[in-house]
Residue, then its C-alpha position, 0 to 999 in steps of 0.5 A: m464551139t469556137s474551136l469548130p471550123v463551121s458555126s453551130k447553125v451551119l453544122e446543124a443545117a448540114i446534119a439535117w440535110k444529111l439525114c434528109l438525103e442519105g436515106g434515099d427518101g429526099t424528094a426532087h424539091e428537097r434535092d434542089a433545095f440542098e444544091r442551092w444551100h450547098a452552093a450558097s457559101d464556102e462554109h456550107a460546102r465545108a460543113w458538108f465535106q466534114l460530115g462526109m468524112l465523119d460518116q466514114r469514121v462512124a461506119t468503120g469505127a463504131g458499128p452500134a453508133r452507125h446503126a443508131l444513126l441510120q435508123s428512123r431518119a424521119g423521126l430524126r429529121q423532126r428532132v434535128g432542131k434540138l441537136g444541140g442538146g441531144l444524143l445525136g448532136m453529141l455523137l456528130l459533134g464529138g466525131l466532127l471534132a475528132w476528125t478535125g484534130a481536136p481532143s475528145l470531148a468527154p462530159s467531164y470537159w463540159l462540166a468542169d469548173q474551168r476549161t480552155g478551148t483549142g489554142e486558149l491559155r489561161t492563168l488563174r489566181l486561186e483563193d489561197g494564192t496558188l497560181l494555176s495555168l491551163d494549157t490548150h483544151t484543158a479541164v479542171d475542177i477546183d474543190y476548196t473547202g474548210e478542210h482541204r484544197v483539191i484540184v482535179l485534172h480531167q484533161g490537158e495540162i496544168s502548171v501549179e505554183t502553190g500559195h503559202h501559209d495555208p494550213r489546209p492540205l493541197w492535192v492534185r488528182t487525176d484518174d491515175g492517182r494524186l499528187r501532194p506538192l511540198g511548197t513547189r512549182f510543177l506541171v501535170k499532164r494527162e497522157s494516154a498512158g497515164t499522168r505525167l508529173e514534172v517538178l520544176q521547183a522543190q518537191v512533189a509526193a506522188q501516190p498512184r491510185g492503186r497504192s497506199d504509199e507515195q514517192v517524193l520527186h525532187e526538182g528537175q525530175q519527171v515521171l509517168m504515173n498510172a494507177q498501178g505505180l510510177g515509171l522510170i524517173g527522168p530529167v525534166k526537159a528544158g523549156a517544159d513550162a514554156w507553154t505558160r508563156g505562149m511558147l513551144v521550145v524544142d531541141d533536136v526533135r522530129l519535125g513530125d512531133l513538132v507539127a503534132e504539138l502545134a496541131r494541138y493549138r489550132s483548129g482544123y487539120l494540120g498534117i505533115a508528109r512522111e517524106v519530111a516527118d523525120l527531119r530534125v528541128s530545134g528552136s522556139f515557136p509561138l503557140t498563140d500564132t501557129d501560122l507564124a510558127l509554121a512559116s518560120l520552118v520554111p527558111a531553115l528546112p526543105v519544106k513548104v506549107e500547103r494551105r488548101t483552106a484555112w482549116w486544112v494545112s499540111v507541111e510538104p517537101r519543097 
């Protein structure tokens, strides 16, 4: 919830007003009360605006969900106080997060042993000495028993530096397969097309879920794995693990790609105008202060940073 641009209390109030008024059955007294609520604070107005944007997304992208949302408004209003744990609350909250740019919130994220919020970086020392770092909005389960050590990556990206002198086998698993480190340091990232492995030190054996064999990748190599197999093996980019130190390092990348990456580390909307999206940029940028990262673009490029609110920022032509 800390990644939302409005508090849970205000969000629930906005949902209650939306259900009350949009069905056309709100009384004049209720409409007057809503206007007073809406004008009472900027946060109220922001929540109402965001729910309006969400309503458009639901209308165009989820027919059954839209139908379920609109039916039986009277009953829904009676249950609005329970939105935090209800199906409707999950639908609206998930849609609102998607609109503001946050990653989708699958149940596995909320149920994970360890998870990070938007912009949060965390490092854990596991019982075997393994150093596990979690990038922004990452979720993992840690399953250590007397027979094995398993780290399950549900979402996001992790850095793993294995401990030594533990006889139990260690695996990192995703929906696409499993990875077996061979005394090593490596990165694992869930992407839309599969799981990306980047070996920073020593070796890692990769086994896609639909294959019985595994392939060993060596230091400096990276590959995208899906359930059917491995893609082309390529070199690890310089600074690939810089996020573990709170930095983003890029070399001659599109400004649009840089802004998209910074957007993963901040709440709200961060966009870029098409006119400047193809500019090229190199440098190091702080992930723990994305406002500073954006400000550092202005002296070097013909751009400016437009701030409509703290939650709506855009990089525009100067």
